[in-house]
Wavefront OBJ file of the C-alpha trace (Angstrom):
o trace
v 10.572 -47.163 4.384
v 8.393 -46.641 1.636
v 8.994 -43.667 -0.626
v 7.494 -40.467 -0.395
v 4.274 -39.624 -2.942
v 4.597 -36.757 -4.688
v 1.730 -35.396 -2.947
v 3.469 -36.046 0.333
v 6.426 -33.913 -0.292
v 4.290 -30.877 -1.444
v 2.205 -31.253 1.665
v 6.598 -31.414 3.834
v 6.841 -27.867 1.407
v 3.450 -26.177 1.616
v 3.037 -27.033 5.408
v 7.021 -25.302 6.085
v 7.371 -22.636 3.396
v 3.441 -21.652 4.735
v 4.833 -21.309 8.544
v 8.174 -20.469 8.525
v 7.572 -17.465 6.587
v 3.094 -17.256 6.755
v 4.398 -14.696 10.095
v 6.282 -12.266 7.042
v 3.628 -12.768 4.382
v 0.656 -11.808 6.754
v 1.859 -8.699 7.621
v 3.017 -7.800 4.024
v -0.689 -8.453 3.046
v -2.408 -6.980 6.183
v -0.272 -4.227 4.994
v -0.194 -4.098 1.267
v -4.575 -4.234 1.786
v -4.813 -0.952 4.087
v -2.778 0.512 1.636
v -4.636 0.191 -1.003
v -6.449 3.322 0.777
v -2.606 4.991 1.271
v -4.133 8.320 -0.235
v -7.158 8.423 2.096
v -5.265 7.909 5.181
v -3.605 10.187 4.245
v -5.893 13.206 4.403
v -7.127 11.557 7.262
v -4.244 11.322 8.890
v -3.724 15.813 7.810
v -7.263 16.857 8.701
v -5.757 20.653 8.223
v -5.758 19.540 4.765
v -8.977 18.696 4.347
v -11.375 18.803 0.956
v -11.604 22.415 0.238
v -12.337 22.890 -3.499
v -11.507 20.060 -6.091
v -11.578 22.710 -9.167
v -7.967 22.214 -11.136
v -8.350 25.488 -13.001
v -8.660 27.456 -10.101
v -5.835 25.611 -7.489
v -3.695 26.445 -10.696
v -4.253 29.835 -10.661
v -3.785 29.904 -6.686
v -0.712 28.388 -7.619
v 0.958 30.208 -9.989
v 0.099 33.969 -8.010
v 1.556 31.738 -5.043
v 5.123 30.794 -7.161
v 5.440 34.139 -8.866
v 5.411 36.027 -5.586
v 7.599 33.433 -3.930
v 9.990 32.006 -6.118
v 9.829 34.212 -9.667
v 13.330 33.164 -10.121
v 13.411 29.365 -9.475
v 14.482 26.948 -12.574
v 11.611 25.282 -11.904
v 8.314 24.980 -9.980
v 6.274 21.947 -9.252
v 2.491 21.806 -8.439
v 0.439 18.634 -7.462
v -3.147 19.323 -8.205
v -6.229 17.977 -5.785
v -7.859 15.024 -7.282
v -10.656 13.526 -5.895
v -8.325 11.127 -3.988
v -5.739 13.586 -2.495
v -7.531 17.163 -2.350
v -4.586 18.905 -1.401
v -2.786 21.315 -3.752
v 1.081 21.923 -2.864
v 3.772 23.363 -4.746
v 7.797 23.044 -4.829
v 10.467 24.372 -6.250
v 13.633 22.184 -7.972
v 13.627 18.772 -8.571
v 10.174 17.129 -7.809
v 10.941 14.088 -5.206
v 12.999 16.102 -3.354
v 11.391 19.842 -3.688
v 9.866 20.317 -0.452
v 6.099 21.017 -0.540
v 4.807 24.141 0.813
v 0.563 23.372 0.653
v -2.349 26.305 -0.190
v -5.664 26.511 0.283
v -7.046 25.653 -3.344
v -9.593 28.971 -3.171
v -7.189 31.367 -1.131
v -3.763 30.902 -1.292
v -3.207 31.156 2.173
v -0.428 28.742 3.201
v -1.286 25.650 5.042
v 0.548 23.630 7.562
v -0.486 20.532 8.247
v 0.792 17.867 11.299
v 3.739 15.805 10.649
v 3.030 12.253 10.280
v 3.394 9.103 8.776
v 0.563 8.897 6.704
v -0.572 6.491 4.988
v 2.367 6.660 3.332
v 4.047 4.103 6.019
v 2.242 1.109 5.265
v 3.049 1.534 1.287
v 6.475 1.452 2.524
v 6.278 -1.273 5.362
v 4.761 -3.506 2.093
v 7.677 -3.753 0.123
v 10.603 -3.010 3.158
v 9.042 -3.886 6.239
v 10.308 -0.608 7.580
v 14.039 -2.049 6.909
v 17.031 -0.406 4.951
v 14.759 -0.033 1.057
v 17.231 -2.757 -0.299
v 17.277 -5.459 2.280
v 13.704 -4.816 2.833
v 12.462 -5.782 -1.214
v 14.809 -8.979 -1.013
v 13.484 -10.507 2.138
v 9.921 -9.362 0.614
v 10.888 -10.728 -2.766
v 12.092 -13.893 -0.822
v 8.423 -14.268 1.404
v 7.075 -13.642 -2.604
v 8.790 -16.862 -3.626
v 7.836 -18.951 -0.913
v 4.137 -17.482 -0.969
v 4.489 -18.626 -4.779
v 5.870 -21.710 -3.413
v 2.952 -22.292 -0.799
v 0.622 -21.714 -3.392
v 1.672 -24.294 -6.170
v 2.112 -27.272 -3.783
v -1.377 -26.775 -2.293
v -2.738 -26.864 -6.036
v -1.182 -30.106 -6.071
v -1.936 -31.475 -2.220
v -5.702 -30.570 -3.027
v -6.695 -33.059 -5.547
v -10.731 -31.982 -4.884
v -10.049 -28.625 -5.306
v -13.080 -27.311 -6.296
v -15.417 -29.595 -4.156
v -13.537 -27.123 -1.205
v -14.340 -24.407 -2.168
v -18.140 -25.338 -1.112
v -17.116 -27.744 1.777
v -17.210 -25.723 5.099
v -17.653 -27.606 8.040
v -18.084 -25.508 11.043
v -17.781 -26.434 14.443
v -15.952 -28.934 14.123
v -11.844 -27.440 15.732
v -9.133 -28.623 13.637
v -11.590 -29.869 10.438
v -13.053 -26.077 10.537
v -9.553 -24.712 10.216
v -8.288 -26.734 7.442
v -12.162 -26.051 5.554
v -11.813 -22.780 5.983
v -8.121 -22.243 4.728
v -8.981 -24.065 1.563
v -12.054 -22.300 1.035
v -10.177 -18.692 0.802
v -7.607 -20.012 -0.969
v -9.336 -21.537 -3.859
v -12.068 -19.118 -4.027
v -9.253 -16.404 -4.889
v -6.385 -18.533 -6.378
v -6.249 -16.388 -9.308
v -5.734 -13.098 -7.426
v -3.732 -14.945 -4.932
v -0.769 -15.862 -7.861
v -1.407 -12.596 -9.662
v -0.942 -10.092 -6.492
v 2.345 -12.359 -6.094
v 3.606 -12.669 -9.457
v 3.253 -9.310 -10.010
v 4.565 -8.231 -7.088
v 7.756 -9.966 -8.116
v 8.335 -8.647 -11.113
v 7.812 -4.903 -10.010
v 11.154 -5.418 -8.664
v 12.737 -7.534 -11.550
v 15.623 -5.522 -12.331
v 17.050 -5.976 -8.685
v 16.412 -9.937 -8.381
v 17.538 -10.496 -11.629
v 19.978 -7.698 -13.043
v 21.808 -9.951 -15.134
v 20.323 -8.957 -18.349
v 20.784 -5.068 -17.125
v 24.170 -5.461 -16.921
v 24.612 -7.451 -19.720
v 22.652 -5.679 -22.335
v 22.902 -1.880 -20.851
v 25.605 -2.116 -18.282
v 23.746 -1.410 -15.511
v 22.563 2.000 -16.803
v 18.504 1.717 -16.358
v 17.876 4.651 -18.044
v 18.873 3.171 -21.460
v 16.584 0.039 -21.020
v 14.266 2.083 -20.692
v 14.752 4.599 -23.398
v 15.245 1.624 -25.724
v 11.480 0.098 -24.446
v 9.909 3.359 -26.000
v 8.935 3.206 -29.470
v 11.092 5.128 -32.521
v 8.448 8.293 -32.140
v 9.159 8.330 -28.693
v 13.340 8.725 -28.851
v 13.005 10.877 -31.767
v 10.802 13.415 -29.879
v 12.765 13.301 -26.590
v 14.507 16.554 -26.395
v 18.319 16.964 -26.678
v 20.366 19.911 -25.691
v 22.156 21.577 -23.020
v 21.219 21.080 -19.486
v 18.501 23.630 -17.310
v 20.981 26.257 -15.868
v 22.680 26.466 -18.998
v 19.812 27.276 -21.232
v 17.875 29.476 -18.454
v 20.994 31.718 -18.853
v 21.281 32.286 -22.586
v 17.288 32.226 -23.090
v 15.456 36.012 -22.828
v 13.133 36.456 -20.553
v 9.064 35.518 -21.511
v 5.844 35.929 -19.788
v 4.252 32.390 -18.787
v 1.277 31.666 -20.148
v -1.889 31.016 -17.711
v -0.970 27.642 -16.293
v -4.545 26.738 -16.447
v -4.736 26.714 -20.387
v -2.725 23.576 -19.894
v -4.944 21.469 -18.344
v -7.512 21.194 -21.170
v -4.715 20.822 -23.383
v -3.668 17.847 -21.620
v -7.404 16.278 -20.632
v -8.400 16.406 -24.430
v -5.293 13.325 -24.796
v -5.843 11.774 -21.455
v -9.394 12.432 -20.510
v -11.430 14.741 -17.875
v -9.796 14.879 -14.868
v -7.562 12.698 -14.905
v -4.184 15.253 -14.232
v -2.177 15.273 -10.847
v 0.252 17.943 -11.255
v 2.021 20.186 -13.809
v 5.959 20.835 -13.555
v 7.445 24.244 -15.077
v 10.654 24.344 -15.986
v 12.715 27.723 -16.254
v 9.210 29.392 -16.103
v 9.693 33.572 -17.222
v 12.236 32.729 -20.138
v 11.901 32.172 -23.188
v 12.572 28.327 -23.999
v 9.583 27.599 -20.379
v 8.368 23.783 -20.999
v 5.409 23.155 -19.415
v 4.998 19.022 -18.319
v 1.175 17.832 -17.852
v 1.087 14.478 -15.976
v -1.674 11.953 -15.353
v -2.946 10.031 -12.587
v -1.709 6.833 -12.459
v -4.798 5.028 -12.467
v -6.044 6.474 -16.228
v -5.411 3.210 -16.826
v -4.494 -0.541 -16.238
v -0.564 0.578 -17.718
v 1.553 2.252 -15.088
v 2.466 4.913 -16.124
v 4.919 6.539 -13.821
v 7.069 9.331 -14.958
v 4.448 10.252 -18.463
v 3.403 13.758 -19.519
v 2.662 15.638 -22.251
v 5.341 18.895 -22.707
v 4.140 22.813 -24.156
v 6.001 25.354 -24.382
v 4.695 27.772 -21.774
v 5.024 31.134 -23.551
v 3.199 29.563 -27.024
v 1.449 26.743 -25.608
v 2.777 24.656 -28.973
v 2.786 20.996 -28.220
v 6.851 19.705 -27.928
v 6.682 16.344 -27.145
v 3.305 13.756 -26.321
v 3.560 10.516 -24.850
v 4.460 7.445 -27.302
v 3.191 4.276 -27.000
v 5.682 1.583 -24.769
v 7.211 -1.506 -26.706
v 5.943 -4.509 -25.753
v 8.274 -5.437 -23.268
v 7.561 -2.379 -21.518
v 4.002 -2.378 -22.442
v 4.358 -5.882 -20.250
v 5.747 -4.526 -17.056
v 3.563 -1.910 -16.948
v 0.663 -3.406 -17.455
v 1.992 -6.321 -14.710
v 2.685 -2.873 -12.376
v -0.550 -1.617 -12.658
v -2.210 -4.603 -11.905
v -0.553 -5.412 -8.958
v -1.163 -1.512 -7.451
v -4.662 -1.255 -8.395
v -4.916 2.244 -9.287
v -7.162 1.665 -12.304
v -11.252 1.297 -11.591
v -11.680 3.849 -9.489
v -12.937 3.062 -6.377
v -14.899 -0.101 -7.315
v -12.007 -1.818 -7.989
v -10.020 -0.332 -5.327
v -13.006 -1.689 -2.826
v -12.833 -5.077 -4.726
v -9.065 -5.576 -4.209
v -9.659 -4.421 -0.286
v -11.557 -7.505 0.166
v -9.926 -9.443 -1.662
v -6.841 -8.843 0.077
v -8.482 -9.631 3.601
v -9.372 -13.004 2.108
v -5.756 -12.890 1.856
v -4.915 -11.972 5.084
v -7.657 -14.545 6.336
v -6.236 -17.654 4.020
v -2.676 -16.856 5.791
v -3.825 -16.769 9.242
v -6.018 -19.805 9.246
v -3.364 -22.308 7.527
v -1.294 -20.786 10.498
v -3.511 -21.931 13.202
v -4.353 -24.661 11.326
v -0.283 -26.143 11.846
v -0.401 -25.092 15.491
v -3.786 -26.773 16.261
v -2.985 -30.114 14.003
v 0.342 -30.268 16.068
v -1.508 -29.656 19.948
v -4.018 -32.070 19.031
v -1.391 -34.758 17.756
v 1.021 -34.020 20.492
v 3.540 -33.523 17.297
v 6.709 -32.098 18.097
v 8.804 -29.478 21.056
v 6.161 -27.980 23.085
v 8.571 -24.955 23.232
v 8.345 -24.793 19.159
v 4.592 -24.786 19.535
v 4.743 -22.184 22.459
v 6.362 -19.768 20.077
v 4.259 -20.438 17.007
v 1.149 -19.816 18.946
v 2.642 -16.622 20.327
v 3.405 -15.736 16.615
v 0.773 -15.997 15.443
v -1.417 -14.095 18.050
v 0.989 -11.186 17.594
v 0.969 -11.810 13.649
v -2.592 -11.508 13.134
v -3.977 -9.795 16.344
v -1.079 -8.185 17.412
v -0.709 -5.881 14.414
v -4.168 -5.490 13.413
v -4.071 -3.635 17.154
v -0.653 -1.551 16.097
v -2.649 -0.582 13.258
v -5.234 1.094 15.389
v -2.798 1.903 17.544
v -1.020 3.869 15.203
v -4.124 5.522 14.010
v -5.319 6.963 17.687
v -1.761 8.191 17.928
v -2.152 10.905 15.127
v -5.199 11.992 16.750
v -3.255 12.155 20.278
v -0.044 13.564 19.415
v 0.378 17.284 20.391
v 0.188 18.972 16.768
v 3.803 20.476 17.771
v 5.581 17.740 18.949
v 9.166 17.924 17.054
v 9.599 14.765 15.657
v 5.611 13.270 15.996
v 5.791 11.229 12.928
v 8.749 9.277 14.430
v 6.415 8.877 17.585
v 3.906 7.323 15.544
v 6.457 4.428 14.547
v 8.065 4.536 17.678
v 4.207 3.728 19.405
v 3.454 1.203 16.508
v 6.570 -0.982 16.935
v 6.093 -0.654 21.076
v 2.745 -1.610 21.149
v 3.781 -4.771 18.410
v 5.941 -5.804 20.537
v 3.517 -6.005 23.620
v 1.170 -7.774 21.823
v 4.031 -10.594 21.372
v 5.018 -10.453 25.468
v 1.374 -10.968 26.121
v 1.135 -13.478 24.101
v 4.144 -15.337 25.520
v 3.074 -14.784 29.213
v -0.640 -15.819 28.748
v -2.904 -18.669 27.479
v -3.473 -18.997 23.812
v -6.975 -18.872 23.319
v -7.121 -15.553 26.428
v -4.820 -13.988 23.893
v -6.719 -13.966 21.100
v -9.698 -12.947 22.792
v -7.813 -10.481 24.613
v -6.035 -8.611 21.714
v -8.644 -9.172 18.853
v -10.875 -7.078 21.643
v -9.173 -4.566 22.230
v -8.415 -4.378 18.560
v -12.141 -3.836 18.027
v -12.709 -0.943 20.554
v -9.921 1.196 19.241
v -11.664 0.861 15.697
v -14.692 1.169 16.672
v -14.097 4.314 19.152
v -11.929 5.902 16.263
v -14.673 7.651 14.879
v -16.004 9.057 17.758
v -12.005 10.131 17.989
v -11.864 11.967 15.133
v -14.964 14.130 15.518
v -14.015 15.159 18.871
v -10.209 15.794 18.654
v -9.599 16.948 14.980
v -10.367 20.621 13.868
v -12.780 21.499 11.207
v -15.641 19.598 9.825
v -14.982 16.589 8.411
v -15.362 16.185 4.899
v -16.203 13.083 2.962
v -12.855 11.119 2.683
v -12.482 11.419 6.467
v -15.971 10.384 6.912
v -14.947 7.083 4.631
v -11.922 6.124 6.581
v -13.936 6.472 9.741
v -16.730 4.386 8.378
v -14.062 1.587 7.269
v -12.178 1.502 10.207
v -15.756 0.703 12.128
v -16.854 -1.886 9.823
v -13.675 -3.866 10.831
v -13.636 -3.013 14.279
v -17.280 -4.668 13.645
v -15.091 -7.544 12.053
v -12.890 -8.631 14.753
v -15.507 -8.109 17.470
v -17.534 -10.379 15.755
v -14.478 -12.951 15.854
v -13.405 -11.847 19.071
v -16.823 -13.000 20.513
v -16.846 -16.404 17.984
v -14.048 -17.322 20.601
v -15.041 -19.654 22.994
v -13.879 -18.163 27.029
v -11.215 -20.227 28.652
v -9.728 -19.790 31.781
v -5.878 -19.002 32.240
v -5.375 -21.967 34.632
v -6.649 -24.480 31.122
v -3.452 -23.280 29.788
v -1.952 -26.693 29.262
v -5.263 -28.047 28.079
v -5.770 -29.463 23.972
v -8.380 -26.808 23.453
v -5.780 -23.753 24.072
v -4.604 -23.896 20.973
v -8.158 -23.403 19.489
v -8.237 -19.338 18.714
v -11.508 -18.482 16.729
v -14.874 -19.255 15.663
v -16.575 -22.464 15.903
v -13.391 -24.049 17.920
v -15.657 -24.573 20.533
v -18.959 -23.134 20.332
l 1 2 3 4 5 6 7 8 9 10 11 12 13 14 15 16 17 18 19 20 21 22 23 24 25 26 27 28 29 30 31 32 33 34 35 36 37 38 39 40 41 42 43 44 45 46 47 48 49 50 51 52 53 54 55 56 57 58 59 60 61 62 63 64 65 66 67 68 69 70 71 72 73 74 75 76 77 78 79 80 81 82 83 84 85 86 87 88 89 90 91 92 93 94 95 96 97 98 99 100 101 102 103 104 105 106 107 108 109 110 111 112 113 114 115 116 117 118 119 120 121 122 123 124 125 126 127 128 129 130 131 132 133 134 135 136 137 138 139 140 141 142 143 144 145 146 147 148 149 150 151 152 153 154 155 156 157 158 159 160 161 162 163 164 165 166 167 168 169 170 171 172 173 174 175 176 177 178 179 180 181 182 183 184 185 186 187 188 189 190 191 192 193 194 195 196 197 198 199 200 201 202 203 204 205 206 207 208 209 210 211 212 213 214 215 216 217 218 219 220 221 222 223 224 225 226 227 228 229 230 231 232 233 234 235 236 237 238 239 240 241 242 243 244 245 246 247 248 249 250 251 252 253 254 255 256 257 258 259 260 261 262 263 264 265 266 267 268 269 270 271 272 273 274 275 276 277 278 279 280 281 282 283 284 285 286 287 288 289 290 291 292 293 294 295 296 297 298 299 300 301 302 303 304 305 306 307 308 309 310 311 312 313 314 315 316 317 318 319 320 321 322 323 324 325 326 327 328 329 330 331 332 333 334 335 336 337 338 339 340 341 342 343 344 345 346 347 348 349 350 351 352 353 354 355 356 357 358 359 360 361 362 363 364 365 366 367 368 369 370 371 372 373 374 375 376 377 378 379 380 381 382 383 384 385 386 387 388 389 390 391 392 393 394 395 396 397 398 399 400 401 402 403 404 405 406 407 408 409 410 411 412 413 414 415 416 417 418 419 420 421 422 423 424 425 426 427 428 429 430 431 432 433 434 435 436 437 438 439 440 441 442 443 444 445 446 447 448 449 450 451 452 453 454 455 456 457 458 459 460 461 462 463 464 465 466 467 468 469 470 471 472 473 474 475 476 477 478 479 480 481 482 483 484 485 486 487 488 489 490 491 492 493 494 495 496 497 498 499 500 501 502 503 504 505 506 507 508 509 510 511 512 513 514 515 516 517 518 519
């Protein structure tokens, strides 16, 4: 037997990396694409928090009055200011991440009680954990991302005429059309595919490759980040006793109006770039106010950064210093992946690129089953399982995402554990799509599930406008319009699938589930 050429070896590697992890990768890419608008989905899924005013100064006055009246002796306050993407005003006391949030009307100060929901954050968490225990999910997603890199690089080796294939698409040619679609979508966004996959791995670098952290810093991540800051930053870093000790030893003093610190911080970050304020020791002489910027103020992902002022005198105590090259590189990589910069034009660009990436994975999965059935290769049982997983992963997951949004509107607002019920319906319907795909002919399941997903998406604006309380704002209408547009796309794909009777399940055309396959 002749030894395999490098192209043949890469072709085998590309096929099996893409197939065995393609189902996981599609779920990662689809939920990641949806998570680009996670904050907008949070607003949509809690219509009680509709836009009531984006004046941050007025909102800060409202929050300060409420906190002084309700929690005058708290060790710390946190205020999440209304922004363009998240127009709610929220306050909490204690540690910022663990404090229970209270939502306020930015104008009247009235306490708002939004419905319990998993929100758009569910898609974000699923994107990097697959709704598994966090560490296990991160490792599995990282393994899939490495397989994605292998598939991309091996695909470049396989396709010697890569630029010619960018301009080649032959509709109505069955297997050939699927391969053309897969190649074109891969070549069109090859830089994006490489960037988004590699930066996703870089984000969790310390989890995947902890040896350097353990060797140099004895596993202390905070020490590593401190070392990554400039020398000026380390000199500015406040030192002293714990928060509770300082509060017990310092005298009382009146806190300045917090709205003053918005103008001070915007002078550095720019107008409209703040996300919140954190106040330590309010009502004491050593009160500190930290103004935190939006993550999208620049490409560098500056999570946790802020400007710290004296809450009594207004003096600047600590300015955000520049990062050293190593930390700056990691933050820029993370910023490129999360797409928090560039406003809505950049978010829509990432969204479209994410959809094309999903199409690339889906066409690759379908091409494999089409090719195997046409050539009558391999186990029929494995082929049927692959076809069922293709349908459930691509069409079924799309249907489950639409069902989650419907559940948000149809479940009673006062239902206990409402967020858990949303998840039960999401995963229950997704599981039903797999059962449906396993007992029906492949072509029929593609049509039925895609039509069902399209129907849910197209009818969602009607459900929203007829079910939710209050007048819809720009964010809600934008989500409704975007979901309806996706419904039109899903409906068009389903319409392009040729009709097939159930009795023809074992025929060769049963595995051609999409546009141009038989029309």
